[in-house]
Residue, then its C-alpha position, 0 to 999 in steps of 0.5 A: m690222451n685217454a686220461f685226458y678224455r676220461a677226466t673231461a667226461a667226468l667233469l661233464l657228467g658232474s656238471v649234469a648230475l649236480p643240478a639234478m641233485a640240487a633240484d631234488l633237495p628242498s629249496m632253502a629260499g622257498a622253505p617256510l620259516a619257523p613262526a616267530y614268538a608272538a607276544p600277547s597283546p598288552w590289553m586285558i579285560r575281566v568281568r567279575a561278580l563282585a561282593v561289596l562288604p562295607q565295614s561301616s561305622a560313623s560319628v553322628y551329630a544331631n544339632g551339633v551334639l554327638q549321638a550314641g549310635g552310628l550308621k551302617a551301609s548294606d552289603s551289595v553284589v554287583p557286576e564289575l568290569d576291569i580294563s588292564y594295560f601291561f607296560t611290561k610282562n610284570i607291570a600293569a595298570e588296571l581301571v576298575l569300574g562298577v556301580t554299587p547300591h547301598r541302604v544306610k540305617g542307624t545302629g546302636g542308639l540310632a537303630g530306632l530310625g531304621t533305614i534313613g537313606s540310600t545311595l549309589l556308589l560309582p567308585p572308579t579305581l586306578m591300580l598299579q599292579y605287579h604280576f608274578t611270572d614263570l608259574g605257568a598257568f597260575k598268574p598271581y598279582v598284587g596292586a595298590g591304587v587310588n579311588y574317587t567315589f561318586m555318590l549318586d542318586n542319594k534318597a532320604k528314607g524313613p524319618m528323613t526329609a533330606f539325605h546326602v553323602k558327599d563324593a570322596p577320594g580313597l586308597a586301595l590295596q589288591v591281591g588276586f590271581d588269574y588261572m589261564i585256560d589257554q592263551h586268551w581265556g582264564i579264571n580270575v579271583d580278586v580281593k581289594k580293600l578300599w579305605l573310604r571316609p565320606d561325609a554325610t548330611a540329613t534332616i530328621a522330619a520331626g522338628s527339621i533337626p539337621v544331622s551330620a556324620k563322618v562315615k567310615l565305609d572301608p569296604w572289602l571287594i571280593g570278586t571272581g569272574v572271567t579273564y580275556r587277554f587280547 
């Protein structure tokens, strides 16, 4: 019987001690879970200072006769806004927006005409990009895309009474990188090459001579600025 009483007492003491010990242990149900990995937003914007450097030339015709000279568009430095959307961590689409003013002047045998006109280029460009990963904060990318350039605010200057550059499509290639300072902010360097071949028409005041040109602009677009990943 003494053995029976001792076993019963041990069971009773154990039933009291176990809840007390459980109360001292952290509750698994109430313990905070480790935060899950938060994937970055698919949206990114960049604001850049952009140098637009046309590699311009032209075949110029006056009264249908090919002239011994060409045309050159001036360089320009403008702000640029890019909006990107990431379909995956590597594949993104980027819309490039900006407006660039340019003056057009004669070269070679047409240099004596001086500045013959000015225009504003609105060249929205849609790029498909591949972003390289696993390089830490350094995030390079390459891209290729299409462009359609609207020629706005054409103005005749110098000896011209009329000046018009037609809208034109183009192709683009791109290489660049982001260096991310933190999860959201980074520094961007970007270089694009645009192939753009618009037609242009003008009229020389003296004798109202019609002029037409097949223009090659083919600018380099070199920019640097700030990246923000939402």
